[in-house]
PyMOL commands that place a pseudoatom at each C-alpha (Angstrom):
pseudoatom trace, name=CA, resn=UNK, resi=1, chain=A, elem=C, hetatm=0, pos=[8.513, -17.123, 8.106]
pseudoatom trace, name=CA, resn=UNK, resi=2, chain=A, elem=C, hetatm=0, pos=[6.492, -17.848, 4.911]
pseudoatom trace, name=CA, resn=UNK, resi=3, chain=A, elem=C, hetatm=0, pos=[5.439, -21.542, 4.733]
pseudoatom trace, name=CA, resn=UNK, resi=4, chain=A, elem=C, hetatm=0, pos=[4.216, -21.688, 1.162]
pseudoatom trace, name=CA, resn=UNK, resi=5, chain=A, elem=C, hetatm=0, pos=[4.340, -19.402, -1.919]
pseudoatom trace, name=CA, resn=UNK, resi=6, chain=A, elem=C, hetatm=0, pos=[2.047, -16.302, -1.813]
pseudoatom trace, name=CA, resn=UNK, resi=7, chain=A, elem=C, hetatm=0, pos=[-1.115, -16.319, -3.786]
pseudoatom trace, name=CA, resn=UNK, resi=8, chain=A, elem=C, hetatm=0, pos=[-2.096, -13.039, -5.532]
pseudoatom trace, name=CA, resn=UNK, resi=9, chain=A, elem=C, hetatm=0, pos=[-5.843, -13.076, -5.946]
pseudoatom trace, name=CA, resn=UNK, resi=10, chain=A, elem=C, hetatm=0, pos=[-5.817, -9.798, -7.970]
pseudoatom trace, name=CA, resn=UNK, resi=11, chain=A, elem=C, hetatm=0, pos=[-7.044, -6.228, -7.719]
pseudoatom trace, name=CA, resn=UNK, resi=12, chain=A, elem=C, hetatm=0, pos=[-10.145, -5.865, -5.559]
pseudoatom trace, name=CA, resn=UNK, resi=13, chain=A, elem=C, hetatm=0, pos=[-10.623, -2.114, -6.181]
pseudoatom trace, name=CA, resn=UNK, resi=14, chain=A, elem=C, hetatm=0, pos=[-9.363, 1.031, -7.757]
pseudoatom trace, name=CA, resn=UNK, resi=15, chain=A, elem=C, hetatm=0, pos=[-9.784, 4.415, -6.130]
pseudoatom trace, name=CA, resn=UNK, resi=16, chain=A, elem=C, hetatm=0, pos=[-8.597, 8.026, -6.591]
pseudoatom trace, name=CA, resn=UNK, resi=17, chain=A, elem=C, hetatm=0, pos=[-5.419, 7.341, -4.671]
pseudoatom trace, name=CA, resn=UNK, resi=18, chain=A, elem=C, hetatm=0, pos=[-5.251, 3.610, -4.183]
pseudoatom trace, name=CA, resn=UNK, resi=19, chain=A, elem=C, hetatm=0, pos=[-5.210, 0.296, -5.810]
pseudoatom trace, name=CA, resn=UNK, resi=20, chain=A, elem=C, hetatm=0, pos=[-6.150, -2.564, -3.564]
pseudoatom trace, name=CA, resn=UNK, resi=21, chain=A, elem=C, hetatm=0, pos=[-4.563, -5.973, -4.212]
pseudoatom trace, name=CA, resn=UNK, resi=22, chain=A, elem=C, hetatm=0, pos=[-5.621, -9.140, -2.319]
pseudoatom trace, name=CA, resn=UNK, resi=23, chain=A, elem=C, hetatm=0, pos=[-2.928, -11.662, -1.423]
pseudoatom trace, name=CA, resn=UNK, resi=24, chain=A, elem=C, hetatm=0, pos=[-2.756, -14.780, 0.671]
pseudoatom trace, name=CA, resn=UNK, resi=25, chain=A, elem=C, hetatm=0, pos=[0.486, -15.515, 2.410]
pseudoatom trace, name=CA, resn=UNK, resi=26, chain=A, elem=C, hetatm=0, pos=[0.601, -18.438, 4.879]
pseudoatom trace, name=CA, resn=UNK, resi=27, chain=A, elem=C, hetatm=0, pos=[3.110, -17.912, 7.683]
pseudoatom trace, name=CA, resn=UNK, resi=28, chain=A, elem=C, hetatm=0, pos=[4.416, -19.493, 10.733]
pseudoatom trace, name=CA, resn=UNK, resi=29, chain=A, elem=C, hetatm=0, pos=[2.256, -18.942, 13.869]
pseudoatom trace, name=CA, resn=UNK, resi=30, chain=A, elem=C, hetatm=0, pos=[2.490, -15.280, 15.119]
pseudoatom trace, name=CA, resn=UNK, resi=31, chain=A, elem=C, hetatm=0, pos=[4.693, -14.134, 12.163]
pseudoatom trace, name=CA, resn=UNK, resi=32, chain=A, elem=C, hetatm=0, pos=[1.972, -12.704, 9.985]
pseudoatom trace, name=CA, resn=UNK, resi=33, chain=A, elem=C, hetatm=0, pos=[2.549, -9.008, 11.169]
pseudoatom trace, name=CA, resn=UNK, resi=34, chain=A, elem=C, hetatm=0, pos=[6.201, -9.025, 10.332]
pseudoatom trace, name=CA, resn=UNK, resi=35, chain=A, elem=C, hetatm=0, pos=[5.604, -10.655, 7.029]
pseudoatom trace, name=CA, resn=UNK, resi=36, chain=A, elem=C, hetatm=0, pos=[2.937, -8.160, 6.207]
pseudoatom trace, name=CA, resn=UNK, resi=37, chain=A, elem=C, hetatm=0, pos=[5.333, -5.318, 7.005]
pseudoatom trace, name=CA, resn=UNK, resi=38, chain=A, elem=C, hetatm=0, pos=[8.085, -6.889, 4.859]
pseudoatom trace, name=CA, resn=UNK, resi=39, chain=A, elem=C, hetatm=0, pos=[5.692, -7.421, 1.839]
pseudoatom trace, name=CA, resn=UNK, resi=40, chain=A, elem=C, hetatm=0, pos=[4.571, -3.757, 2.064]
pseudoatom trace, name=CA, resn=UNK, resi=41, chain=A, elem=C, hetatm=0, pos=[8.222, -2.620, 2.219]
pseudoatom trace, name=CA, resn=UNK, resi=42, chain=A, elem=C, hetatm=0, pos=[9.105, -4.791, -0.796]
pseudoatom trace, name=CA, resn=UNK, resi=43, chain=A, elem=C, hetatm=0, pos=[6.213, -3.479, -2.805]
pseudoatom trace, name=CA, resn=UNK, resi=44, chain=A, elem=C, hetatm=0, pos=[7.044, 0.146, -2.020]
pseudoatom trace, name=CA, resn=UNK, resi=45, chain=A, elem=C, hetatm=0, pos=[10.717, -0.421, -2.956]
pseudoatom trace, name=CA, resn=UNK, resi=46, chain=A, elem=C, hetatm=0, pos=[9.584, -2.032, -6.238]
pseudoatom trace, name=CA, resn=UNK, resi=47, chain=A, elem=C, hetatm=0, pos=[7.352, 0.960, -7.056]
pseudoatom trace, name=CA, resn=UNK, resi=48, chain=A, elem=C, hetatm=0, pos=[10.391, 3.234, -6.213]
pseudoatom trace, name=CA, resn=UNK, resi=49, chain=A, elem=C, hetatm=0, pos=[12.635, 1.395, -8.577]
pseudoatom trace, name=CA, resn=UNK, resi=50, chain=A, elem=C, hetatm=0, pos=[10.056, 1.510, -11.403]
pseudoatom trace, name=CA, resn=UNK, resi=51, chain=A, elem=C, hetatm=0, pos=[9.324, 5.126, -10.592]
pseudoatom trace, name=CA, resn=UNK, resi=52, chain=A, elem=C, hetatm=0, pos=[5.730, 4.461, -9.813]
pseudoatom trace, name=CA, resn=UNK, resi=53, chain=A, elem=C, hetatm=0, pos=[4.333, 7.288, -7.683]
pseudoatom trace, name=CA, resn=UNK, resi=54, chain=A, elem=C, hetatm=0, pos=[1.485, 6.625, -5.210]
pseudoatom trace, name=CA, resn=UNK, resi=55, chain=A, elem=C, hetatm=0, pos=[-0.873, 9.605, -5.673]
pseudoatom trace, name=CA, resn=UNK, resi=56, chain=A, elem=C, hetatm=0, pos=[-1.746, 10.874, -2.227]
pseudoatom trace, name=CA, resn=UNK, resi=57, chain=A, elem=C, hetatm=0, pos=[-4.726, 13.096, -1.814]
pseudoatom trace, name=CA, resn=UNK, resi=58, chain=A, elem=C, hetatm=0, pos=[-3.780, 16.759, -1.539]
pseudoatom trace, name=CA, resn=UNK, resi=59, chain=A, elem=C, hetatm=0, pos=[-5.833, 19.531, -0.028]
pseudoatom trace, name=CA, resn=UNK, resi=60, chain=A, elem=C, hetatm=0, pos=[-5.268, 23.283, -0.184]
pseudoatom trace, name=CA, resn=UNK, resi=61, chain=A, elem=C, hetatm=0, pos=[-7.095, 25.549, 2.149]
pseudoatom trace, name=CA, resn=UNK, resi=62, chain=A, elem=C, hetatm=0, pos=[-7.565, 29.169, 1.225]
pseudoatom trace, name=CA, resn=UNK, resi=63, chain=A, elem=C, hetatm=0, pos=[-8.759, 31.490, 3.933]
pseudoatom trace, name=CA, resn=UNK, resi=64, chain=A, elem=C, hetatm=0, pos=[-10.951, 34.309, 2.382]
pseudoatom trace, name=CA, resn=UNK, resi=65, chain=A, elem=C, hetatm=0, pos=[-11.621, 36.157, 5.691]
pseudoatom trace, name=CA, resn=UNK, resi=66, chain=A, elem=C, hetatm=0, pos=[-11.313, 39.920, 5.561]
pseudoatom trace, name=CA, resn=UNK, resi=67, chain=A, elem=C, hetatm=0, pos=[-8.122, 41.052, 6.943]
pseudoatom trace, name=CA, resn=UNK, resi=68, chain=A, elem=C, hetatm=0, pos=[-8.255, 44.198, 8.881]
for i in range(1, 68): cmd.bond("trace and resi %d" % i, "trace and resi %d" % (i + 1))
show_as sticks, trace
zoom trace
């Protein structure tokens, strides 16, 4: 499905809970969606192997209403 080696352009931004990396991957016609899913899966599996956690934002809601 991939017609030439991927090109990693590098990190485009770093946020509180994300690092964005830009890549160019040339694919056969109409195969880009399946290739994108596979690349994301491979990246996630590599992070898991290396024990790299993705810091998801967490929110705790506390209700201070008077209880009667």
